[in-house]
C-alpha positions as CSV (number, residue, x, y, z in Angstrom):
1,M,0.0,-0.1,0.1
2,F,2.7,2.5,0.8
3,D,4.8,1.7,-2.2
4,G,1.7,2.4,-4.2
5,I,1.0,5.9,-2.6
6,A,4.7,7.0,-2.3
7,P,4.6,9.5,-5.3
8,S,1.7,11.6,-3.8
9,Y,2.4,10.9,-0.1
10,D,4.3,14.1,0.7
11,R,2.0,16.4,-1.2
12,L,-1.0,15.0,0.5
13,N,0.4,14.9,3.9
14,H,1.2,18.6,3.7
15,L,-2.0,19.6,2.1
16,M,-4.2,17.6,4.4
17,S,-2.5,18.7,7.6
18,L,-2.3,22.3,6.5
19,G,1.5,22.0,6.9
20,I,1.1,21.5,10.8
21,D,2.9,18.3,10.5
22,R,6.1,20.2,10.0
23,L,5.6,22.0,13.2
24,W,5.0,18.7,15.0
25,R,8.3,17.3,13.7
26,K,10.2,20.5,14.7
27,R,8.8,20.0,18.4
28,S,10.0,16.5,18.3
29,L,13.5,17.5,17.4
30,R,14.0,19.0,20.9
31,E,14.0,15.6,22.3
32,I,15.9,14.0,19.6
33,V,18.8,16.3,19.1
34,D,20.9,17.5,22.1
35,G,24.0,19.4,20.4
36,T,26.5,16.4,20.8
37,Q,27.7,13.9,18.2
38,Q,24.9,11.3,18.1
39,Q,24.0,8.1,16.4
40,I,20.3,8.3,15.6
41,L,17.9,5.7,14.2
42,D,14.8,7.0,12.3
43,V,12.3,4.1,12.2
44,A,9.5,3.9,9.5
45,C,11.2,6.8,8.1
46,G,8.9,6.8,4.9
47,T,9.9,9.5,2.3
48,G,12.4,11.0,4.9
49,D,10.8,14.3,6.1
50,S,12.0,13.6,9.7
51,T,15.1,11.9,8.7
52,I,16.2,15.1,6.9
53,A,15.1,17.4,9.7
54,I,17.1,15.4,12.2
55,A,20.1,15.4,9.8
56,K,19.9,19.2,9.3
57,K,19.7,19.9,13.2
58,A,22.1,17.2,14.4
59,A,25.8,18.1,15.6
60,P,28.6,17.7,13.1
61,G,29.8,14.0,13.0
62,S,26.4,12.7,13.8
63,R,25.1,9.5,12.0
64,I,21.4,9.2,11.0
65,I,20.2,6.0,9.7
66,G,16.8,5.7,8.4
67,V,14.7,2.4,8.1
68,D,11.4,1.4,6.4
69,I,9.8,-1.8,5.2
70,S,8.6,0.0,2.0
71,E,11.2,0.6,-0.7
72,G,8.9,2.7,-2.6
73,M,8.7,5.4,0.1
74,M,12.5,5.2,0.8
75,S,13.3,5.8,-2.9
76,L,12.4,9.3,-2.5
77,V,14.6,10.2,0.6
78,M,17.9,10.8,-1.0
79,R,16.9,12.8,-3.7
80,K,15.1,15.1,-1.1
81,A,18.1,14.9,1.3
82,A,20.4,16.1,-1.7
83,H,18.2,19.0,-2.4
84,E,18.7,20.0,1.5
85,G,22.3,19.4,1.5
86,V,22.4,16.6,4.0
87,H,22.6,13.4,1.9
88,D,26.1,12.8,3.1
89,R,24.9,12.3,6.8
90,I,22.0,9.9,5.9
91,R,22.3,6.2,5.3
92,L,19.2,3.9,4.6
93,K,18.2,0.4,5.1
94,V,15.2,-1.7,4.3
95,A,14.3,-3.2,7.7
96,D,11.2,-4.3,9.7
97,A,10.7,-2.4,12.8
98,E,9.9,-5.5,14.7
99,A,13.2,-7.0,14.0
100,L,15.8,-4.2,13.5
101,P,19.2,-5.3,12.1
102,F,21.4,-3.6,14.6
103,E,23.2,-4.6,17.8
104,E,22.0,-4.0,21.1
105,G,23.0,-0.4,22.4
106,S,23.7,1.1,19.0
107,F,22.1,4.4,19.2
108,H,21.5,7.4,21.5
109,R,18.1,8.2,20.0
110,V,15.5,6.1,18.2
111,S,13.0,8.3,16.3
112,C,9.6,7.2,14.9
113,A,7.2,9.8,13.3
114,F,3.7,8.6,12.3
115,G,4.7,5.0,11.9
116,V,4.0,3.0,15.2
117,R,0.4,2.7,14.6
118,N,1.2,0.6,11.4
119,F,3.2,-1.9,13.3
120,E,1.6,-5.3,13.4
121,H,3.0,-6.0,17.0
122,K,3.5,-2.8,18.7
123,D,5.0,-4.4,21.7
124,L,7.9,-6.2,19.6
125,G,8.6,-3.0,18.0
126,L,8.9,-0.9,21.2
127,S,11.1,-3.7,22.6
128,E,13.4,-3.5,19.5
129,F,13.5,0.4,20.1
130,Y,14.8,-0.3,23.7
131,R,17.1,-3.0,22.7
132,V,19.1,-0.9,20.2
133,L,19.2,2.1,22.4
134,K,22.4,2.9,24.3
135,P,21.8,3.3,28.2
136,G,20.6,6.8,28.8
137,G,19.1,7.0,25.2
138,K,15.6,7.9,24.3
139,A,12.9,6.7,22.2
140,V,11.0,9.7,20.6
141,I,7.6,8.8,19.0
142,L,5.1,11.3,17.1
143,E,1.9,9.7,16.5
144,L,-1.6,10.9,15.2
145,S,-4.2,10.6,17.7
146,V,-8.1,11.2,18.3
147,P,-8.9,14.5,20.0
148,S,-10.5,14.2,23.5
149,R,-12.6,17.2,23.2
150,P,-16.0,16.4,22.0
151,Y,-16.6,19.3,19.5
152,V,-13.0,18.8,18.1
153,R,-13.7,15.0,17.8
154,R,-16.9,15.8,15.7
155,L,-14.9,18.0,13.4
156,Y,-12.1,15.5,13.3
157,D,-14.3,12.6,12.4
158,L,-16.2,14.4,9.6
159,Y,-12.9,15.4,8.2
160,F,-10.9,12.1,8.5
161,M,-13.6,9.6,8.0
162,H,-15.1,11.3,4.9
163,I,-13.3,14.2,3.4
164,L,-9.9,12.9,3.6
165,P,-10.5,9.6,2.0
166,W,-12.2,11.5,-1.0
167,I,-9.2,13.9,-1.4
168,G,-6.7,11.2,-1.0
169,G,-8.3,8.9,-3.4
170,M,-8.7,11.7,-6.0
171,V,-5.0,12.7,-5.7
172,S,-3.4,9.2,-5.1
173,G,-6.0,7.0,-7.1
174,N,-6.0,4.7,-3.8
175,K,-9.0,5.6,-1.8
176,A,-8.6,2.6,0.3
177,A,-5.1,3.7,1.6
178,Y,-6.9,6.9,2.8
179,K,-9.6,5.0,4.4
180,Y,-7.2,2.9,6.3
181,L,-5.3,6.1,7.8
182,P,-8.3,7.3,9.9
183,A,-9.2,3.7,10.8
184,S,-5.5,3.1,12.1
185,V,-5.5,6.4,14.1
186,H,-8.8,5.3,15.8
187,A,-7.4,1.8,16.6
188,F,-4.3,3.3,18.2
189,P,-4.2,3.1,21.9
190,A,-5.1,5.9,24.2
191,P,-2.1,7.9,25.5
192,E,-2.0,6.3,29.1
193,G,-2.3,2.8,27.3
194,F,0.5,3.5,25.0
195,C,2.7,4.8,27.9
196,D,2.0,1.6,29.5
197,L,3.2,-0.3,26.4
198,M,6.4,1.6,26.6
199,R,7.0,0.8,30.2
200,D,6.3,-2.8,29.6
201,A,9.0,-2.7,26.9
202,G,11.5,-1.4,29.5
203,F,11.3,2.3,29.2
204,S,11.5,4.6,32.2
205,R,10.4,8.3,32.7
206,V,7.8,7.7,30.1
207,R,5.9,11.0,29.3
208,Y,3.8,12.5,26.5
209,K,2.7,15.8,25.2
210,S,-0.5,16.7,23.2
211,F,-0.3,19.1,20.1
212,T,-3.0,20.9,18.2
213,F,-6.0,19.9,20.3
214,G,-4.8,16.4,20.6
215,L,-4.5,15.7,16.9
216,C,-0.8,14.5,17.5
217,R,1.2,13.3,20.6
218,L,4.7,13.1,21.3
219,Y,5.8,10.1,23.5
220,V,9.1,10.0,25.1
221,G,10.8,7.1,27.0
222,E,14.3,6.6,28.4
223,K,16.6,3.6,28.7
């Protein structure tokens, strides 16, 4: 599915979020980049928006690795990275987030933006995040969520359940993919439930922040 919508993915993302997704990624950088030379893994990197943002912000000498299971999505990353002048700081690898091909304690940070909800087994993915982190490292996860305020929820459901699939299908030619998006958000655990999953995977000092009336949440856990 993601291979099929890759060519229109960026345009639709920015259009349908009115560009607010860029702000959410910028907010997450405060937890990812600390001004020192870091090894950073960006899981479910997709077309590379977050990977590139991290590479632009990270200290000189940092290494950023993007992994995704969709080769079609990743095929766009390096062209975008070259345009931003950071292609030499990024490496890519096709990999399943539930079985990461890296040694234990390899990274200072593991980032995942809008990808965890697509994991078949979220507990396995979070356990892998924990395994590949160095002691003292952090997992930083951005994910779409369902607003808790009733009036915002009504507007959200109208847009995401009806308008978004129509726009997405018209632009991408794959309406089913844009029906899957709201369904996957609705199926995602509530914030405290997801924090519990992170704790079960071994993370400590687990916390979250809500952005834009609860449309997006940032989760952070430490090893």
